[in-house]
Structure formats: structure tokens, C-alpha cells
N, C-alpha and C positions, 0 to 999 in steps of 0.2 A: 677486617684481615680480608683476603677476596677470596674466592674459591676458583683453586685453579689445579691443573693436574699434579704440579707438585708438592699440592696438602694434602694429596689421600691417606686417609692411614691404612697399613697393613697392618694384621697379628689381630692375636684377642685380648680382649680388653683387661686390664689392670685391675680387676674391681674382685670385693668379694662380692660373693652372693646376695640378697635381699630373699629370706625365706618368709613363707607361710604357710604353717603349721596349726592345723585344723583337727580335731576328734573330740570323741562325747569327754562328757565329766567323769571323771576318774582313770583316764587312760595313762596318765602321767608328761602333760605336756609341761607342765613349769619343773618340772622334774627333770625332762630330757633339757632344756632350754640352760637351764641351771649349771650343766656340765658342757656348755659352748666354752671355747677361749675367750675368757676372763670375761666375764658375765655382766652388764651395769643393768638391771630393769628400772621400767618405769611399772607398778603395780596400779592399775585399772581398779583390782577386785582385789576382796580379802582371798587367804587360802594357800597364807605363806606354808602351815603347817612344821614340821618341825625339820625344813628345810633350812640355810645358811646360802643368803647371798648377797651380793652387792646391790642397794636399789635407793630409790628417792622413795621419801613418804606416797601414800596417796597423794597422787594429783585430786583436787574436786572440779575443776575448771579446764573446756581445753588448753586457755592461754598458759595454763601447768602445766601441761603437756609439753606444749610448744618451748614453754622455757627450762625443762629439765632435757629438751632436746640442747637447746643453743647453750647449756651449761655444758652438756658433754662436745659440744661441736667447740668450742672457743675457749674451750680449757688443757693444759698440758694433761693427762692422764697416761694410766696406762691398760686401761679397757679394750678389748679388739672386739667385741659384740654387743650390740642393745637391744633389748628384749623389750617390748609392750607385750602386756599380760590382763589383761587379753582385748583382742580387739574388740568386741563382742561389748564390754563392758566399757570403752572408751567412747562408743558410740551412745551410749545411753548418760556419759556427761556432755557429751557434744548436745544429744536433745535436751536433758536440762538447761543447756546455756540457751537455744535457741527458743525455748518457752521464756523464762528469764528476759527475753528480749523482743520478742513478740508475741506473749500472750501462749495462756493451756491450750486455746484452741487453734492455734497457727500446724498443726501435725491430723487435725480432722480438716484444714478448706483443701483441700483439692490436691492433699499431695505437697503442699507448696512446704513446708515443716523439712520435709524428705529433700526437696529440692537445695534447699539452705543448706542441709546439711550434706549434702556433695562440695560445695566450696571448700568447708571445714575439714572434709578427706581428702582435694587436692590438694589444700594447703601440709596437711601432715605428710601424703608423699612427696613433695617438694623439699621439705624439712629433713624429711628420712634419706631422701637422696643425693641433697648438698653432703651431707654429715659423711651416708661413705664416702663419698669420692672425694668430701675432702680431708677426712679422717680417717681413710682406709677403714674402713669397721663393716665386719655385717652386722645386717637390719634381721631381727627375727619378729614374726609377728604370730603374737598367738589367739587360738578364736576358739570359739566352745562352734557344736554347727546342732543341726535341727533337720530334720526331714522334710523333706517338699514331694510332691507330685507334680512330672515334669511330662509335657504333653509333646514327642518330636511329630512334627509336620511326615505324613504316608505310615505313624504305626503308633501302636498301643501307648497311653500312657502307665507309668511306672515310677514308683520310688527312690531317691535317691538323699543320700547326704549332702550339706549344703551348709558354707558357711554361714555361721548364724550373726549374721547382719540385714541390712536394707535389702532388695534385691538389684536398685541401683546401684547401691556401693558394694557388692560380690562383684559383677566384672571389672570396675576398677581396681579394688584389690589384685585380682589371678590376673588380670593380664600385663597388672604392672609387677608384680614380683618375677623372680627370676627362678623360681622354684616353688611350687602349690602342696603341701603332704599333706595325707590323709591317715589319719593313726586310727587304730581300733583292735579289739580283741580278737580273735581268731577264732570265732564257734561254728561250730558247723550244723545243719538239721539234720537227724537222723528219723527217720520217717517208718513206721512198724505195722502191723495190722491191726486192727482194729476190730471192734465188737461189728453185728453185721456186716460184715466187707468194707468197713469205712477203712479211713488211713490214719494214722494218729502222727505227728510230727512233733519234733522235740529238740529245743538248742543243747548245744550240749558243747560247755566248753570249760577252759580252766584262766590260768596267769597270763599263758601267751599271747604278746602282741606283735604287731607289725605295722611297719609305716611304708603307705604304698606311692608312689613316686608318678604314675601314670593313668589317665583318668581310662575308669571303667562305668558302667552303667550306673552301678552304685553310689558313686563316689566321682566329686573333680578332682583333677589333682595332675601336675606338672611340672617337667624342669626341661632344660637348657644346657643337661649336661651327660644325656644318655648316660644315667643314672639305672640300676639294674631298678624293674618294675615293685619287686617288693625286699625290704626289707626288718631283720628282728630290730625288735625296739625291748630291752631287757633294762634290768634296771640301772645298768652302768653302761650305758650307749657310750657306742664307740665313735665319738667324733675324729677324733685322729682318722681312721679309715674313713669314713664317711664324706671327710675334707679332700683324701687322697681322692678320691671316684671323683670329685668335682674337678676336681685338679691335675688328672691323671694324663687329657691332650689338650691341657693346657700351658704347654712348655714357656711360656714367654707373658706366663701370669702371676700374681702377686701369690707366693706362697702361704697355705694357710697360718707359719711362723711366722711371715712378716704384717700378720693383719696391726691396724693402726700403725704404721711405720711412714705414713703420707706428712705433707707438713701443715705443720697447727694452720687453721684458718676457721673464720667465723660464719655460722653457717645461717639459713632464711629467713624470707619477706617478713614482710609484717600481716597479719591476720586481715580476712576479708573487712577492706569498710562497708559503712552501714550500705552506701550505695551500690558496691557489688554485689550485698548480700542482696538487695531489693529488686536489683538488674536480674538475680538469679532466680527469685519468687516469680516474677512477672514473664517468665521465658514459657 
């Protein structure tokens, strides 16, 4: 197909969002995702608890993960959201696969293991993007978080929450997702006068939790939909209201109730070949 002025596309993309939600343990990531429109889970770790939702068996290899995505993409069903719980645990599955192929020392060999892992994540995002486009499904990735020290040029270093995966993978996921959300308890620090003129700081909080949609020094977050900076993370999350906020300025985009209405299609390229893995490792 030629590229001409007649082929110019106007208007908004009619696609559901790709969401990455990361938070400390216990905040309620899985509960939040289980309330999304008709979700199907790929559970890469234990932690179902008392929750009831549709899910595949726990994958043991990265090929199992891709098989789950391909199954959803190649069969007729009424699921509207695919959830990976969690991307942090899936990274461990990828690392295990690489060790079986290349030996236990591959991750100690000048970062070659992590370089190989990049190709796996590239494959994952390709599969998920094609699933979203082919089946009209929303994609949700859940992740744990760590605290890391960030040293910006020309400024003092400070601590910030980051996605729990290797530093080479973090920007890939951050750039790829349409929405990156950070969730946490709303704790506050109260400073009081102590003995001998010293100040004493105490953290005070309850079960109140919040989701943040835009970056601050303490955490990474972003969105492409002009979402409010903070939203309450309640036990029963208002998914309907959340999706209305996403689509309020996208009059020609697919409506939330129409998720999963696209034509049947098969998704996914093949996994990286051995030659591709070796080329990645030698870069």
C-alpha cells in the first residue's frame, strides 16, 4: 500500500487501553483487576486467596504464557480484559527459561542474561498488542514495586518507587503502556517535639488507599487520557467511572461496553530463535 495524502488517518484510535498497575504488597492489585470488565487472568504467582475469577493454570515457562495469550486471541469468547498477575513473577519465569538454555551463570556474565530477557519482553508486548488490536481487549499488567535511589543530573539523589523488574525492562514497559498507575496506602508523617529538643517523626495511616496517574518524585506514573492525578482505591473500585474518564474526550473511540467486539483473529509471532537470542547476547 502506498503512502499518500489520501491515506491519512484522522480521529482517535478505537482501541482499549494497555494498563500497567504497580503497588506494594497488600494494596489490592489483584482485587482491583478482578473487577475489570470480564477479566481472564494469567496467574504467574500464587495469591488468589478468596477471590473468584476466571484464570488459566499457573504457567511454568514463558512459552506457557504465550500459549495462554494465543488461546485468548484465537478462540471465540466473551472475555474483555486480559490480566497478567504479576509481571514481576513472570520475569522470574523468563529468567528460569534462560538459565535452562544458557546455564546458571548467564546472569553473572556481564549482564548477558538480562539482555536475552529483553527479547522475551519484546515478544510479550508484541503478543499483547496484537491481542488488543485483534480482539478489542483491554490489557492489564500487575507488578510489585521496589524502592530505588534516583540520582537526577544537577540535583541531590532521592528515593522513589519503581516497578519490580530489571532496569532494562522498566522503561520498555513504561513506554509501551498507555496508562501506568501507582497505588499505595495514604500514610502521613507526623512530627512531634521529643526529648532534648529533638524532633520525632511517626507514620500515621489507616486502610485508605489511592491510585496515582501522573509522575511525582516519589513514584513513576503516566496516562494519555487527562485522568485526575489521584483516585480512591476502594474495595469495590469504580471501573465504570474510571473507563468513562478515559473515553470522555474520545467520542469516536470504542466504548467500554464494546470491549471484545472486534473480528476474530490469531495473534502472535514465534518466540525468539536461538540465533536471535545469541545476537542479542553479543550486542
